[in-house]
C-alpha positions as CSV (number, residue, x, y, z in Angstrom):
1,M,113.7,94.1,72.6
2,A,110.1,95.3,72.9
3,F,107.2,95.5,75.1
4,V,104.4,97.3,74.4
5,L,103.3,99.3,78.1
6,E,99.7,100.0,78.4
7,V,100.2,103.1,80.8
8,P,96.4,104.8,82.6
9,V,97.4,108.1,83.8
10,T,96.3,109.4,86.9
11,L,95.2,113.1,87.3
12,L,94.8,114.5,91.0
13,E,93.0,117.2,91.6
14,R,93.9,118.0,94.9
15,R,93.4,121.8,96.9
16,H,96.6,122.6,99.2
17,N,95.6,124.5,102.2
18,L,99.1,125.9,103.7
19,V,99.1,126.3,107.5
20,S,101.9,129.0,109.5
21,F,103.9,127.9,112.1
22,S,105.8,130.5,114.6
23,R,107.4,130.0,117.9
24,S,106.2,133.3,118.7
25,R,102.7,133.2,117.3
26,P,100.9,130.2,119.2
27,R,97.7,129.4,117.1
28,R,94.6,127.4,118.2
29,A,94.2,124.3,116.0
30,S,91.0,125.8,115.4
31,A,92.6,128.4,113.1
32,Y,94.1,125.7,110.9
33,A,92.5,125.7,107.0
34,S,90.0,122.4,106.3
35,F,91.9,119.6,103.6
36,S,89.8,118.5,101.2
37,T,91.2,114.8,101.2
38,T,89.0,112.6,98.6
39,P,90.9,113.1,95.5
40,Q,88.6,112.9,91.9
41,R,90.3,110.5,89.4
42,R,90.3,109.9,86.0
43,A,92.7,107.8,83.9
44,F,93.4,107.2,80.2
45,S,95.6,104.8,78.2
46,I,99.0,105.6,76.7
47,S,100.3,102.9,74.2
48,A,104.4,103.2,74.4
49,T,106.9,100.8,72.9
50,L,110.0,100.2,75.0
51,N,112.9,98.9,74.2
52,T,115.0,97.4,76.7
53,P,118.2,96.1,77.2
54,V,119.7,93.1,78.7
55,Q,122.9,92.1,79.8
56,S,124.1,88.9,80.4
57,V,121.0,86.9,79.8
58,D,120.2,84.5,76.8
59,D,117.8,84.5,74.3
60,K,114.8,82.8,76.3
61,H,114.8,84.7,79.3
62,L,114.9,87.8,77.0
63,A,111.8,86.4,75.0
64,R,110.1,85.7,78.2
65,A,110.4,89.6,79.1
66,T,108.5,90.8,75.9
67,D,105.5,89.2,76.6
68,I,104.7,91.2,80.1
69,A,104.9,94.7,81.6
70,L,107.7,96.6,82.8
71,P,108.4,94.0,85.9
72,I,109.2,96.0,89.2
73,M,109.5,94.5,92.9
74,V,108.4,96.6,96.0
75,N,110.2,96.3,99.0
76,S,108.2,96.5,101.6
77,C,105.1,95.2,100.7
78,M,104.1,95.1,104.5
79,G,104.7,98.7,104.7
80,K,102.1,101.5,103.6
81,M,104.3,103.7,101.9
82,G,105.6,99.9,100.1
83,Q,101.8,99.0,99.8
84,A,101.0,103.1,98.0
85,V,103.8,102.0,95.4
86,I,102.5,98.6,94.8
87,E,98.8,100.4,94.0
88,A,100.0,103.1,91.7
89,G,102.5,100.5,89.6
90,L,99.4,98.8,89.3
91,S,97.6,101.6,88.0
92,A,99.4,102.5,85.7
93,G,99.7,99.2,83.9
94,L,103.3,98.0,85.5
95,H,104.0,94.4,86.4
96,V,104.1,94.3,90.6
97,V,106.5,90.6,91.0
98,P,104.6,88.5,93.6
99,A,107.1,88.9,96.2
100,S,108.3,91.4,98.5
101,F,111.2,91.5,101.0
102,G,110.7,92.1,104.9
103,I,111.8,91.3,108.2
104,E,111.6,88.2,109.5
105,S,109.1,87.7,111.7
106,D,106.9,88.3,108.6
107,A,108.3,86.1,106.1
108,G,106.3,83.6,104.8
109,K,103.0,85.5,105.2
110,T,101.0,86.5,102.4
111,I,99.4,90.2,101.9
112,Q,97.1,91.3,99.3
113,V,97.4,94.7,97.5
114,G,95.3,96.2,94.6
115,G,93.8,92.6,94.0
116,K,97.3,91.0,94.3
117,D,99.1,88.2,96.6
118,I,102.3,89.7,97.7
119,Q,104.6,87.3,99.4
120,V,106.7,88.3,101.8
121,Y,110.3,86.9,102.4
122,G,112.5,87.7,105.0
123,P,116.8,88.7,105.4
124,S,117.5,84.9,104.8
125,Q,115.9,84.7,102.1
126,R,116.6,87.7,99.9
127,E,119.9,86.0,98.1
128,T,118.0,83.4,96.3
129,T,114.9,85.3,95.9
130,L,116.5,87.9,94.4
131,A,118.0,85.6,92.0
132,S,115.0,83.5,91.2
133,L,113.5,86.7,90.7
134,V,116.3,87.8,88.1
135,E,116.1,84.5,85.9
136,Q,112.1,85.0,85.3
137,Y,111.9,88.9,84.9
138,P,115.4,89.4,83.3
139,N,114.7,93.4,83.0
140,L,113.1,93.9,86.5
141,I,113.3,97.1,88.0
142,V,113.8,97.2,91.8
143,V,111.7,100.5,94.3
144,D,112.6,100.0,97.3
145,F,110.9,101.8,100.8
146,T,112.2,99.6,103.4
147,V,114.0,101.0,106.8
148,P,116.9,103.6,107.2
149,N,119.1,100.3,108.5
150,A,118.3,98.5,105.6
151,V,119.5,100.4,103.0
152,N,123.1,99.6,102.4
153,D,123.0,96.3,102.3
154,N,119.8,96.3,100.4
155,A,121.6,98.4,97.8
156,D,124.9,95.7,98.3
157,L,122.8,92.9,96.9
158,Y,121.0,94.9,94.0
159,C,124.4,95.6,93.1
160,K,125.3,92.2,93.5
161,S,122.9,90.8,91.5
162,G,123.2,93.5,88.4
163,V,119.4,94.6,89.5
164,P,118.7,98.5,88.9
165,F,117.0,100.0,91.4
166,V,115.0,103.2,92.8
167,M,116.1,104.2,96.3
168,G,113.2,105.8,98.4
169,T,114.1,104.9,102.0
170,T,116.0,107.5,103.7
171,G,118.6,107.4,106.0
172,G,121.4,104.2,105.7
173,D,124.9,105.8,104.7
174,R,124.8,108.1,101.9
175,D,128.4,108.1,100.9
176,L,128.7,104.6,100.8
177,L,124.9,103.9,99.3
178,Y,126.8,106.4,96.5
179,K,129.9,104.5,96.3
180,T,128.5,101.2,96.5
181,V,126.3,101.8,93.1
182,E,129.1,103.9,91.4
183,D,131.4,101.0,92.1
184,A,128.9,98.1,91.0
185,K,128.3,100.8,87.1
186,L,124.2,100.2,88.0
187,Y,121.5,102.0,87.1
188,A,119.7,103.6,90.1
189,V,116.9,107.0,90.7
190,I,118.6,107.7,94.7
191,S,116.6,110.0,96.4
192,P,115.1,111.3,100.1
193,Q,112.0,112.9,98.4
194,M,110.2,111.2,95.6
195,G,107.4,113.7,95.3
196,K,107.8,115.8,92.0
197,Q,106.2,118.5,93.3
198,V,108.0,119.1,96.8
199,V,111.1,118.2,94.4
200,A,110.8,120.9,92.2
201,F,110.5,123.1,95.2
202,L,114.3,121.9,96.6
203,A,115.6,121.9,93.0
204,A,114.3,126.1,93.3
205,M,115.9,126.3,96.4
206,E,119.5,124.8,95.3
207,I,119.1,127.2,92.0
208,M,119.3,130.0,95.1
209,A,121.4,128.3,96.7
210,K,124.0,128.8,93.9
211,Q,123.1,132.2,92.5
212,F,122.7,134.1,95.7
213,P,125.0,132.7,98.2
214,G,124.7,134.3,101.9
215,A,121.7,135.9,100.6
216,F,120.5,135.7,104.2
217,S,123.5,135.8,106.3
218,G,123.0,136.8,109.3
219,Y,119.3,135.7,109.7
220,T,118.6,133.0,112.4
221,L,116.8,129.1,111.3
222,Q,113.9,127.2,112.6
223,V,112.8,124.3,111.2
224,M,110.3,122.3,112.3
225,E,109.1,119.0,110.7
226,S,106.2,116.8,111.2
227,H,105.7,112.8,110.1
228,Q,103.9,109.8,111.8
229,A,105.3,108.5,114.2
230,T,106.9,105.3,112.2
231,K,108.9,107.4,110.6
232,L,112.0,106.9,112.6
233,D,114.9,109.7,111.2
234,T,115.0,113.1,110.5
235,S,113.1,113.5,106.7
236,G,115.9,114.0,104.1
237,T,114.2,116.6,102.6
238,A,114.5,119.0,105.6
239,K,118.0,118.3,105.6
240,A,118.7,118.7,101.6
241,V,116.6,122.1,102.0
242,I,118.8,123.5,105.2
243,S,121.7,122.2,103.2
244,C,120.5,124.7,101.1
245,F,119.8,127.3,103.7
246,Q,123.2,127.2,104.8
247,K,124.7,127.9,101.3
248,L,122.4,130.9,101.3
249,G,124.4,132.3,104.4
250,V,122.0,130.8,107.6
251,S,124.1,129.0,110.2
252,F,122.1,125.9,111.3
253,D,122.9,122.4,112.8
254,L,120.4,119.6,111.9
255,D,120.2,118.3,115.8
256,E,118.5,121.9,115.9
257,I,115.1,120.6,114.0
258,Q,112.1,120.4,115.8
259,L,110.5,116.8,115.3
260,I,107.3,116.4,116.0
261,R,105.7,113.2,116.2
262,D,103.7,113.3,118.7
263,P,100.0,113.0,117.6
264,K,98.9,115.0,120.5
265,Q,100.7,117.8,119.6
266,Q,100.3,116.9,115.8
267,I,96.8,118.1,115.6
268,E,96.8,120.7,118.0
269,M,99.9,122.7,117.2
270,V,100.7,121.4,113.9
271,G,97.5,121.5,112.1
272,V,97.6,117.8,110.9
273,P,94.0,116.9,109.9
274,E,92.7,113.7,112.1
275,E,92.8,111.2,109.4
276,H,96.4,111.4,107.9
277,I,98.3,111.8,111.5
278,N,99.4,108.0,110.4
279,G,101.1,109.4,107.0
280,H,101.5,113.0,106.4
281,A,104.7,115.5,106.1
282,F,104.1,118.9,107.3
283,H,107.6,121.1,107.3
284,M,108.2,124.7,108.1
285,Y,111.6,126.8,107.5
286,H,111.4,130.1,109.2
287,L,113.7,133.2,108.9
288,T,114.7,136.0,111.1
289,S,116.2,138.3,110.1
290,P,119.2,140.0,112.6
291,D,116.9,142.7,114.2
292,G,113.8,141.2,114.1
293,T,112.1,143.0,111.4
294,V,112.3,141.0,108.4
295,S,110.5,137.2,108.3
296,F,110.4,134.5,105.2
297,E,108.4,131.2,105.4
298,F,108.6,128.3,103.3
299,Q,106.6,126.0,103.6
300,H,105.2,122.2,101.8
301,N,102.6,120.1,103.7
302,V,102.0,116.9,102.3
303,C,98.4,114.7,103.3
304,G,98.6,110.8,102.7
305,R,101.4,109.4,99.7
306,S,99.9,109.2,96.6
307,I,102.3,111.6,96.2
308,Y,105.0,109.8,96.6
309,A,104.1,106.7,95.2
310,E,103.4,108.1,92.0
311,G,106.9,109.6,91.7
312,A,108.2,106.2,92.5
313,I,106.4,104.6,89.4
314,D,107.8,107.9,87.5
315,A,111.6,106.8,88.9
316,A,111.0,103.0,87.5
317,L,110.0,104.2,84.0
318,F,112.3,106.8,84.0
319,L,114.8,103.9,84.9
320,A,113.9,101.4,82.6
321,K,113.9,104.2,79.8
322,K,118.0,104.9,80.3
323,I,118.4,101.1,80.2
324,Q,117.3,101.0,76.9
325,S,119.5,104.2,76.0
326,K,122.3,103.0,77.1
327,A,122.8,105.9,78.9
328,D,126.1,107.0,80.3
329,K,125.2,108.1,83.3
330,K,124.1,105.9,85.8
331,I,123.0,107.4,89.1
332,Y,120.1,109.8,88.8
333,D,117.8,111.4,91.2
334,M,114.0,113.0,91.2
335,I,115.0,116.3,89.4
336,D,116.4,113.6,86.7
337,V,113.4,112.9,86.7
338,L,111.4,116.2,86.3
339,R,114.3,117.4,84.1
340,E,113.2,114.5,81.8
341,G,109.4,116.1,81.0
342,N,107.1,113.3,80.6
343,M,105.9,112.1,83.8
344,R,102.2,110.9,84.2
């Protein structure tokens, strides 16, 4: 099966100013650098032929799938992250199906995102809705940005339905998540971090931890992460970075992470631009030597959600390619997507 995928590539030119944090050196909000929040966008088209094998479908369904671009279902469209992914998918020329999972109280609602109407289906409608979509779009890929307590139930449904997925939602039982996908032998991209540049930083940390174990033995670590108040769990990215520092010899427990969710603190203490209070990710990792004479600081500050949305779309395109090639490996992360080297 073959179809032509028109992919408009968006190049974002951003200027990132890093903000330093230290408990021992408090700073006034006025000392923080300003952020440029109006990205300039340019687009061009790439035509590519993508041969996607579909399992357990008849020729009629296969013929229908050739008439459309790669179909994706984004869960949940009611959240700002889900809406950002829908907009990124439409911009990339993908076919966003007009259905999305949501909470029961939102069931039956229709929301317009990027000029497209998306209907919300509640928990009791998930199985029948997904089955109907698979019937209509045999090569469907799901992109999941829901809530932590839905991770495992959603993954279980995707696996039972045989629908490949990109899991951008953090939280849930991660061991069970991987076991569910492994047992189902389903293609999936699972990553707590979809921002490609942040993933590159994580990869560098993992390389350092592997090649120089114990390099920071005896050092103390302070970790602060600030996100919008609606983020319910501790950052999966922070957990991954801390794991690297632990391999480097640092003793640190996850309950020592300083979580900042109060908007007033975010503006005055952290330096988050007020217009991004409802969508940001500021992380600081501060290391101090045993005698206090040496310190290291690692930071990554993100305003908005476009970096994650575009990464999720790249992950979906990557997954479609792996399905098409019948790759032996089934479960991937964003480092695998980075290594592919053909991101938009």
